[in-house]
Backbone as CSV, one residue per row, in Angstrom:
resi,resn,N_x,N_y,N_z,CA_x,CA_y,CA_z,C_x,C_y,C_z
1,UNK,0.843,-1.179,0.000,0.000,0.000,0.000,0.885,1.237,0.000
2,UNK,0.609,2.162,-0.872,1.410,3.375,-0.945,0.855,4.434,-0.007
3,UNK,1.738,5.229,0.538,1.363,6.289,1.460,1.048,7.542,0.648
4,UNK,-0.234,7.916,0.610,-0.634,9.086,-0.168,-1.075,10.240,0.726
5,UNK,-0.777,10.153,2.004,-1.186,11.231,2.911,-0.383,12.483,2.629
6,UNK,-0.857,13.584,3.174,-0.151,14.846,2.963,1.199,14.872,3.674
7,UNK,1.480,13.867,4.499,2.751,13.797,5.211,3.735,12.841,4.550
8,UNK,3.420,12.363,3.365,4.267,11.381,2.690,5.658,11.928,2.406
9,UNK,5.793,13.229,2.211,7.100,13.812,1.906,7.709,14.497,3.120
10,UNK,7.264,14.136,4.307,7.740,14.792,5.528,9.246,14.647,5.708
11,UNK,9.825,13.549,5.174,11.271,13.359,5.334,12.071,14.390,4.552
12,UNK,11.445,15.061,3.596,12.178,16.055,2.822,12.134,17.440,3.457
13,UNK,11.323,17.626,4.478,11.273,18.921,5.148,12.520,19.102,5.997
14,UNK,13.020,20.308,6.018,14.261,20.591,6.732,13.999,21.680,7.762
15,UNK,14.420,21.432,8.971,14.359,22.472,9.987,15.747,23.084,10.128
16,UNK,15.821,24.244,10.716,17.097,24.955,10.787,17.906,24.602,12.029
17,UNK,17.482,23.615,12.791,18.191,23.307,14.030,19.118,22.103,13.946
18,UNK,19.282,21.515,12.773,20.199,20.387,12.598,21.293,20.782,11.611
19,UNK,22.378,21.375,12.111,23.466,21.751,11.222,24.804,21.605,11.934
20,UNK,25.849,21.439,11.136,27.222,21.345,11.627,28.105,22.225,10.770
21,UNK,29.255,22.590,11.307,30.211,23.419,10.583,31.529,22.666,10.531
22,UNK,32.069,22.510,9.321,33.346,21.826,9.132,34.406,22.810,8.668
23,UNK,35.640,22.645,9.153,36.777,23.427,8.672,37.545,22.551,7.697
24,UNK,37.700,23.040,6.474,38.429,22.298,5.452,39.891,22.726,5.472
25,UNK,40.839,21.989,5.034,40.723,20.789,4.211,40.524,19.501,5.004
26,UNK,40.628,19.523,6.316,40.538,18.276,7.064,39.115,17.816,7.285
27,UNK,38.120,18.679,7.034,36.699,18.350,7.199,36.412,17.833,8.599
28,UNK,36.969,18.519,9.600,36.716,18.123,10.978,35.725,19.082,11.612
29,UNK,34.818,18.522,12.378,33.870,19.326,13.133,34.508,19.586,14.488
30,UNK,34.798,20.856,14.789,35.509,21.166,16.023,34.599,21.706,17.111
31,UNK,33.394,22.112,16.771,32.469,22.614,17.774,31.056,22.508,17.237
32,UNK,30.121,22.292,18.127,28.716,22.317,17.740,28.226,23.750,17.823
33,UNK,27.678,24.258,16.743,27.236,25.646,16.731,25.752,25.738,17.029
34,UNK,25.386,26.775,17.732,23.984,26.988,18.074,23.312,27.954,17.120
35,UNK,24.101,28.718,16.365,23.498,29.685,15.446,24.466,30.003,14.315
36,UNK,23.921,30.141,13.127,24.665,30.592,11.956,23.787,31.615,11.259
37,UNK,24.316,32.814,11.053,23.515,33.853,10.400,24.374,34.615,9.405
38,UNK,23.716,35.286,8.481,24.413,36.136,7.521,24.792,35.467,6.214
39,UNK,24.315,34.269,5.952,24.618,33.614,4.680,23.835,34.323,3.585
40,UNK,24.496,35.244,2.890,23.795,35.950,1.818,24.781,36.471,0.787
41,UNK,24.279,36.596,-0.420,25.051,37.162,-1.531,24.153,38.170,-2.225
42,UNK,24.763,39.249,-2.696,23.995,40.290,-3.369,24.757,40.736,-4.603
43,UNK,24.056,40.807,-5.725,24.654,41.283,-6.965,24.346,42.772,-7.093
44,UNK,25.386,43.572,-7.196,25.216,45.007,-7.408,24.819,45.224,-8.865
45,UNK,24.003,46.242,-9.107,23.577,46.503,-10.471,23.232,47.978,-10.647
46,UNK,23.240,48.409,-11.879,22.790,49.741,-12.264,21.629,49.575,-13.227
47,UNK,20.714,50.510,-13.170,19.629,50.521,-14.146,19.773,51.760,-15.018
48,UNK,19.422,51.610,-16.265,19.421,52.779,-17.144,18.302,52.619,-18.154
49,UNK,17.916,53.729,-18.711,16.837,53.749,-19.701,17.431,54.067,-21.061
50,UNK,17.088,53.253,-22.011,17.595,53.403,-23.367,16.685,54.364,-24.128
51,UNK,17.301,55.268,-24.860,16.525,56.239,-25.626,15.602,55.559,-26.622
52,UNK,14.339,56.000,-26.638,13.361,55.442,-27.557,12.668,54.196,-27.047
53,UNK,13.170,53.582,-25.959,12.526,52.410,-25.365,11.915,52.869,-24.050
54,UNK,10.667,53.290,-24.094,10.044,53.922,-22.940,9.285,52.955,-22.041
55,UNK,9.166,51.711,-22.433,8.370,50.783,-21.645,9.197,49.783,-20.835
56,UNK,10.513,49.944,-20.777,11.336,49.047,-19.964,12.654,49.712,-19.631
57,UNK,13.343,49.133,-18.671,14.666,49.608,-18.285,15.683,48.500,-18.531
58,UNK,16.935,48.862,-18.634,18.024,47.896,-18.813,18.739,47.731,-17.471
59,UNK,19.196,46.525,-17.228,19.914,46.207,-15.997,21.348,45.844,-16.359
60,UNK,22.318,46.525,-15.774,23.736,46.198,-15.938,24.233,45.559,-14.648
61,UNK,24.659,44.308,-14.731,25.146,43.603,-13.556,26.589,43.992,-13.268
62,UNK,26.895,44.128,-11.990,28.238,44.478,-11.539,28.785,43.321,-10.699
63,UNK,29.488,43.591,-9.642,30.125,42.539,-8.849,29.154,41.959,-7.810
64,UNK,29.510,40.795,-7.302,28.747,40.135,-6.240,29.436,40.411,-4.916
65,UNK,28.656,40.762,-3.920,29.215,40.975,-2.588,28.562,40.009,-1.606
66,UNK,29.271,39.712,-0.550,28.825,38.748,0.441,28.814,39.405,1.806
67,UNK,27.834,39.066,2.615,27.788,39.618,3.963,28.681,38.789,4.877
68,UNK,28.974,39.345,6.048,29.725,38.580,7.036,28.849,37.450,7.554
69,UNK,29.455,36.301,7.786,28.758,35.159,8.355,29.115,35.099,9.825
70,UNK,28.114,34.979,10.677,28.339,34.917,12.116,28.013,33.519,12.612
71,UNK,28.973,32.918,13.310,28.800,31.597,13.912,28.836,31.748,15.419
72,UNK,27.878,31.160,16.109,27.849,31.214,17.569,27.825,29.802,18.107
73,UNK,28.607,29.590,19.177,28.594,28.276,19.805,28.941,28.407,21.271
74,UNK,28.572,27.371,22.006,28.914,27.336,23.416,30.414,27.177,23.596
75,UNK,30.941,27.755,24.637,32.379,27.676,24.910,32.756,26.223,25.182
76,UNK,33.827,25.761,24.530,34.318,24.400,24.725,35.791,24.468,25.086
77,UNK,36.408,23.322,25.259,37.841,23.293,25.560,38.687,23.227,24.291
78,UNK,38.077,23.404,23.120,38.784,23.415,21.845,39.016,24.863,21.422
79,UNK,40.259,25.237,21.179,40.608,26.614,20.816,40.912,26.772,19.329
80,UNK,40.418,25.873,18.484,40.729,25.915,17.051,40.343,27.241,16.422
81,UNK,39.154,27.742,16.736,38.712,28.988,16.123,39.500,30.180,16.648
82,UNK,39.820,30.181,17.930,40.639,31.263,18.473,42.034,31.230,17.850
83,UNK,42.632,30.081,17.686,43.958,29.978,17.051,43.896,30.449,15.603
84,UNK,42.829,30.095,14.916,42.655,30.537,13.529,42.513,32.051,13.477
85,UNK,41.757,32.619,14.377,41.551,34.064,14.406,42.861,34.817,14.670
86,UNK,43.702,34.280,15.531,44.940,34.975,15.889,46.123,34.627,14.996
87,UNK,45.957,33.702,14.072,47.053,33.328,13.158,47.437,34.524,12.294
88,UNK,48.721,34.653,12.004,49.181,35.794,11.207,49.395,35.445,9.749
89,UNK,49.491,34.162,9.419,49.687,33.776,8.023,48.668,32.730,7.625
90,UNK,48.350,32.707,6.363,47.457,31.712,5.783,46.139,31.597,6.550
91,UNK,45.457,32.711,6.705,44.224,32.741,7.486,43.011,32.287,6.698
92,UNK,43.077,32.242,5.378,41.906,31.868,4.589,41.673,30.360,4.641
93,UNK,40.423,29.997,4.887,40.037,28.590,4.901,38.661,28.470,4.282
94,UNK,38.377,27.328,3.729,37.030,27.043,3.271,36.267,26.409,4.421
95,UNK,35.041,26.846,4.606,34.201,26.376,5.701,32.923,25.818,5.088
96,UNK,32.518,24.642,5.533,31.262,24.061,5.045,30.231,24.075,6.161
97,UNK,29.031,24.517,5.823,27.907,24.486,6.750,26.926,23.462,6.201
98,UNK,26.719,22.404,6.949,25.904,21.272,6.512,24.563,21.309,7.228
99,UNK,23.473,21.269,6.465,22.126,21.270,7.024,21.514,19.889,6.836
100,UNK,21.011,19.319,7.920,20.468,17.969,7.919,18.946,17.992,8.058
101,UNK,18.276,16.964,7.530,16.846,16.820,7.778,16.648,16.061,9.087
102,UNK,15.395,15.786,9.419,15.089,15.122,10.684,15.626,13.696,10.726
103,UNK,15.837,13.082,9.573,16.346,11.709,9.514,17.872,11.651,9.604
104,UNK,18.534,12.800,9.621,19.990,12.826,9.715,20.698,12.808,8.380
105,UNK,19.981,13.031,7.278,20.583,13.078,5.952,20.952,14.512,5.612
106,UNK,22.094,14.715,4.953,22.484,16.051,4.520,21.546,16.496,3.418
107,UNK,20.935,17.662,3.575,20.011,18.192,2.581,20.606,19.343,1.796
108,UNK,21.453,20.131,2.425,22.064,21.252,1.721,23.403,21.563,2.372
109,UNK,24.316,22.065,1.554,25.651,22.402,2.037,26.060,23.746,1.457
110,UNK,26.448,24.663,2.321,26.995,25.955,1.892,28.489,25.908,2.154
111,UNK,29.296,26.189,1.132,30.745,26.244,1.303,31.163,27.698,1.220
112,UNK,31.740,28.189,2.302,32.247,29.554,2.356,33.657,29.528,1.792
113,UNK,33.882,30.181,0.673,35.171,30.157,-0.013,36.061,31.268,0.550
114,UNK,37.264,30.921,0.909,38.231,31.910,1.375,37.760,32.656,2.602
115,UNK,37.189,31.947,3.573,36.695,32.601,4.788,37.859,33.118,5.622
116,UNK,37.706,34.335,6.112,38.719,34.974,6.948,38.031,35.459,8.223
117,UNK,38.536,35.082,9.386,37.922,35.581,10.614,38.191,37.080,10.774
118,UNK,37.128,37.853,10.946,37.277,39.307,11.081,36.760,39.817,12.418
119,UNK,36.213,38.937,13.220,35.737,39.360,14.534,35.511,38.164,15.433
120,UNK,35.766,38.359,16.708,35.539,37.321,17.699,35.011,37.995,18.953
121,UNK,33.987,37.431,19.545,33.405,38.006,20.748,33.333,36.936,21.822
122,UNK,33.852,37.270,22.986,33.783,36.360,24.126,32.354,36.360,24.670
123,UNK,32.004,35.329,25.412,30.649,35.280,25.958,30.425,36.366,27.013
124,UNK,29.180,36.802,27.120,28.811,37.728,28.192,28.780,36.939,29.486
125,UNK,29.273,37.540,30.541,29.307,36.856,31.831,28.596,37.708,32.863
126,UNK,27.696,37.092,33.601,26.940,37.764,34.642,26.931,36.888,35.879
127,UNK,27.184,37.495,37.026,27.233,36.734,38.273,25.891,36.089,38.604
128,UNK,24.793,36.718,38.220,23.475,36.167,38.547,22.848,35.411,37.381
129,UNK,23.589,35.198,36.297,23.043,34.521,35.125,23.269,33.025,35.174
130,UNK,22.472,32.284,34.393,22.664,30.835,34.295,22.569,30.352,32.853
131,UNK,22.711,31.280,31.905,22.655,30.919,30.487,23.969,30.287,30.040
132,UNK,23.914,29.528,28.951,25.107,28.910,28.387,26.023,30.014,27.854
133,UNK,27.318,29.887,28.094,28.285,30.869,27.595,28.425,30.686,26.083
134,UNK,28.100,31.733,25.331,28.109,31.667,23.874,29.234,32.526,23.324
135,UNK,30.073,31.926,22.500,31.178,32.595,21.828,30.745,32.890,20.397
136,UNK,31.219,33.996,19.826,30.793,34.395,18.487,32.014,34.612,17.598
137,UNK,31.951,34.109,16.376,33.009,34.274,15.381,32.389,34.861,14.126
138,UNK,32.941,35.979,13.626,32.447,36.601,12.402,33.457,36.365,11.291
139,UNK,32.948,35.973,10.113,33.796,35.631,8.972,33.452,36.496,7.777
140,UNK,34.473,37.023,7.110,34.299,37.645,5.792,34.638,36.567,4.779
141,UNK,33.881,36.517,3.679,34.106,35.441,2.713,34.332,36.020,1.325
142,UNK,35.085,35.275,0.522,35.392,35.688,-0.843,34.455,35.066,-1.861
143,UNK,33.748,34.027,-1.490,32.842,33.368,-2.411,31.955,32.402,-1.663
144,UNK,30.976,31.854,-2.379,29.998,30.984,-1.764,29.500,29.984,-2.797
145,UNK,29.442,28.712,-2.429,28.791,27.723,-3.276,27.694,27.058,-2.456
146,UNK,26.657,26.618,-3.142,25.544,25.922,-2.514,25.364,24.603,-3.246
147,UNK,25.340,23.514,-2.499,25.101,22.222,-3.128,23.900,21.567,-2.465
148,UNK,23.172,20.789,-3.251,21.969,20.134,-2.779,22.240,18.690,-2.444
149,UNK,21.289,18.056,-1.793,21.450,16.675,-1.351,21.723,15.703,-2.471
150,UNK,21.181,15.958,-3.663,21.350,15.018,-4.765,22.614,15.290,-5.573
151,UNK,23.485,16.144,-5.067,24.740,16.408,-5.732,24.718,17.595,-6.654
152,UNK,23.556,18.240,-6.824,23.482,19.429,-7.663,24.291,20.558,-7.051
153,UNK,24.982,21.320,-7.868,25.836,22.384,-7.360,25.454,23.691,-8.028
154,UNK,25.232,24.701,-7.216,24.939,26.038,-7.731,26.039,26.957,-7.245
155,UNK,26.952,27.324,-8.116,28.076,28.159,-7.721,27.686,29.621,-7.843
156,UNK,27.792,30.344,-6.752,27.519,31.774,-6.791,28.760,32.479,-7.321
157,UNK,29.873,32.345,-6.651,31.156,32.879,-7.090,32.211,31.978,-6.488
158,UNK,33.221,31.653,-7.252,34.304,30.847,-6.705,35.614,31.599,-6.827
159,UNK,36.563,31.213,-6.036,37.874,31.831,-6.010,38.854,30.868,-6.650
160,UNK,39.709,31.350,-7.529,40.716,30.519,-8.172,41.772,30.178,-7.129
161,UNK,41.800,28.917,-6.681,42.694,28.534,-5.605,44.163,28.587,-6.001
162,UNK,44.470,28.484,-7.280,45.866,28.493,-7.688,46.470,29.909,-7.657
163,UNK,45.672,30.912,-8.054,46.218,32.264,-8.090,45.785,33.093,-6.903
164,UNK,44.776,32.617,-6.155,44.303,33.377,-5.015,43.401,34.531,-5.405
165,UNK,42.906,34.541,-6.628,42.059,35.644,-7.065,40.817,35.087,-7.739
166,UNK,39.867,35.976,-8.013,38.666,35.560,-8.698,38.976,35.368,-10.176
167,UNK,38.302,34.433,-10.829,38.540,34.227,-12.258,38.061,35.439,-13.039
168,UNK,38.781,35.755,-14.105,38.354,36.861,-14.954,37.293,36.360,-15.913
169,UNK,36.355,37.267,-16.270,35.278,36.835,-17.152,35.369,37.512,-18.493
C-alpha cells in the first residue's frame, strides 16, 4: 500500500536546528554551533533607460558581494577557532555548513570560499546569570557555493585557488 497522505514527503522537510560546521581541508567538526547567520550574496547593479525604449529599463550587472557570516557556539575546551583568528599567516580557509533533515541526511551544504575571521566576541558573563556561555566568530568570505542533497551544485562565485584571485570573465 502506498502512502498518499499529505505527510508522505515529511522526510524532505528541513528544519534549521540540525546543522554542523566543518573546517576544510581536514573536514573536521571542532564545535557544535547553536546559530549561523548572515549567509547571503547580493549582486550590485545599475539601471538605465535606453533612448526610444520607454516601456522598460536595462539592468547592468556588476560585482557580487557577500555579507559577514556569524557563527555562535557554546564555549568548549577546543581553541581551534581562536587559534585561527589569531594566526598571522594563511588565514583563509574554506568552511562548510551542513544542514540535515530530521532523519539525519544532509540536505544542503553551503561552502564559504576563502573565509577569513574578522571578529571574535567572548561570551557575556553575569554573576546572577545561568545561560550557556556563547562565543561568536564573524567571517568575511570571498565566495559561496551551494550544493543540494542530490549532488546538484549552484556556484555563486568561486575563487581561483591556484592564483588566489577571482577568475576573470
